[in-house]
C-alpha positions as CSV (number, residue, x, y, z in Angstrom):
1,X,-18.5,-4.8,-56.8
2,X,-20.4,-4.3,-53.5
3,X,-17.5,-5.8,-51.7
4,X,-15.0,-3.3,-53.2
5,X,-17.4,-0.4,-52.3
6,X,-17.6,-1.5,-48.7
7,X,-13.8,-1.9,-48.6
8,X,-13.4,1.8,-49.7
9,X,-15.9,2.9,-47.0
10,X,-14.0,1.0,-44.3
11,X,-10.7,2.7,-45.5
12,X,-12.3,6.1,-45.3
13,X,-13.7,5.4,-41.8
14,X,-10.2,4.3,-40.6
15,X,-8.4,7.5,-41.8
16,X,-9.9,9.8,-39.2
17,X,-9.2,7.1,-36.5
18,X,-5.6,6.9,-37.6
19,X,-5.2,10.6,-37.7
20,X,-6.7,11.0,-34.2
21,X,-4.4,8.3,-32.9
22,X,-1.4,10.0,-34.5
23,X,-2.4,13.4,-33.1
24,X,-2.8,12.0,-29.6
25,X,0.6,10.3,-29.9
26,X,2.3,13.5,-31.1
27,X,0.7,15.6,-28.3
28,X,1.7,13.1,-25.7
29,X,5.3,13.1,-26.9
30,X,5.4,16.9,-26.9
31,X,4.0,17.1,-23.3
32,X,6.4,14.5,-22.0
33,X,9.4,16.2,-23.6
34,X,8.4,19.6,-22.4
35,X,7.9,18.4,-18.8
36,X,11.3,16.7,-18.9
37,X,13.0,19.8,-20.3
38,X,11.3,21.9,-17.6
39,X,12.7,19.7,-14.8
40,X,16.2,20.0,-16.2
41,X,16.0,23.6,-17.4
42,X,19.6,24.4,-16.3
43,X,18.3,27.7,-15.1
44,X,17.9,28.2,-11.4
45,X,14.4,28.9,-10.1
46,X,14.1,32.6,-9.1
47,X,12.7,33.9,-5.8
48,X,9.8,35.4,-7.8
49,X,9.0,32.1,-9.4
50,X,9.1,30.4,-6.0
51,X,6.9,33.0,-4.4
52,X,4.4,32.7,-7.3
53,X,4.3,28.9,-7.1
54,X,3.9,29.1,-3.3
55,X,1.0,31.5,-3.6
56,X,-0.6,29.1,-6.0
57,X,0.0,26.4,-3.4
58,X,-1.7,28.5,-0.8
59,X,-4.7,29.1,-3.1
60,X,-5.0,25.3,-3.7
61,X,-4.8,24.7,0.1
62,X,-7.5,27.3,0.7
63,X,-9.7,25.8,-1.9
64,X,-9.6,22.5,0.0
65,X,-7.5,20.5,-2.6
66,X,-5.0,19.5,0.1
67,X,-7.7,18.5,2.7
68,X,-8.8,19.9,6.0
69,X,-5.6,19.0,7.8
70,X,-3.7,21.6,5.7
71,X,-6.1,24.3,6.9
72,X,-6.2,23.4,10.6
73,X,-3.4,25.8,11.6
74,X,-0.9,28.3,10.2
75,X,2.0,25.8,10.6
76,X,0.0,23.0,9.0
77,X,-0.7,25.3,6.1
78,X,3.0,26.2,5.8
79,X,4.0,22.5,5.9
80,X,1.5,21.7,3.1
81,X,2.6,24.7,1.0
82,X,6.2,23.5,1.3
83,X,5.2,20.0,0.3
84,X,3.2,21.5,-2.6
85,X,6.3,23.5,-3.7
86,X,8.5,20.4,-3.8
87,X,7.6,17.1,-2.3
88,X,11.1,15.8,-2.7
89,X,12.7,18.8,-1.0
90,X,10.1,18.8,1.7
91,X,10.8,15.1,2.4
92,X,14.5,15.7,2.4
93,X,14.6,18.8,4.7
94,X,11.4,18.6,6.8
95,X,10.1,15.0,6.3
96,X,11.2,13.5,9.6
97,X,10.7,16.7,11.6
98,X,7.9,19.0,10.3
99,X,7.7,22.7,11.3
100,X,5.9,23.2,14.7
101,X,3.8,26.1,16.0
102,X,6.0,29.2,16.5
103,X,9.1,27.6,15.1
104,X,11.3,29.7,12.8
105,X,14.0,27.4,11.4
106,X,16.3,29.6,9.2
107,X,18.8,26.8,8.6
108,X,16.2,24.4,7.2
109,X,14.6,27.2,5.3
110,X,17.9,27.8,3.6
111,X,18.3,24.1,2.9
112,X,14.9,24.0,1.3
113,X,15.7,26.9,-0.9
114,X,19.0,25.3,-1.9
115,X,17.2,22.1,-2.6
116,X,14.8,23.9,-4.9
117,X,17.7,25.6,-6.7
118,X,19.5,22.3,-7.2
119,X,16.3,20.6,-8.4
120,X,15.6,23.4,-10.9
121,X,19.1,22.9,-12.3
122,X,18.6,19.1,-12.6
123,X,21.4,18.5,-10.1
124,X,21.7,15.8,-7.5
125,X,20.1,16.5,-4.1
126,X,22.9,14.9,-2.2
127,X,24.6,17.0,0.5
128,X,21.7,19.4,1.0
129,X,20.8,18.2,4.5
130,X,23.4,19.8,6.9
131,X,24.9,22.1,4.3
132,X,23.9,25.2,6.3
133,X,24.7,24.0,9.8
134,X,26.8,26.5,11.7
C-alpha cells in the first residue's frame, strides 16, 4: 500500500510540471506566430510608425545599447539608427557605402523607405537598389 501511495504522490507532483511545460509551449507558439504575422502584415508601414521606431532607435543609441561608436558623431548615430530600423534594408541600401559627414543622399533615402515598405508588406526586396536613380 505504501507503494501505491507514493505512486499517487508522484503523479500529483508531475501534474504541475506538465501544466507548466504545456503553458510554456503554448506561449512560445503564440509568440512565434505573432512575430511571423507582424513581419507579413500585408499593411505598409506608415511614416508615423517609422518615425516612432526611429525615435526608439535613437533612445537605444543614446542609452549605449549600440556601443560608443554609434554616439561618436551625428552621421554615425544616423547610420546606427538606420541599421536599427531595418538591418536588411540598411545592408541593401547603405551597407557598402555608409552615409558620410554632411552627406544628404535623397535617392538612397527613398530606396531605404521603399525597402521598409516592401518589407512590411512581406514582399521581395529585389529591385530596390537603383529603383530611384534619375
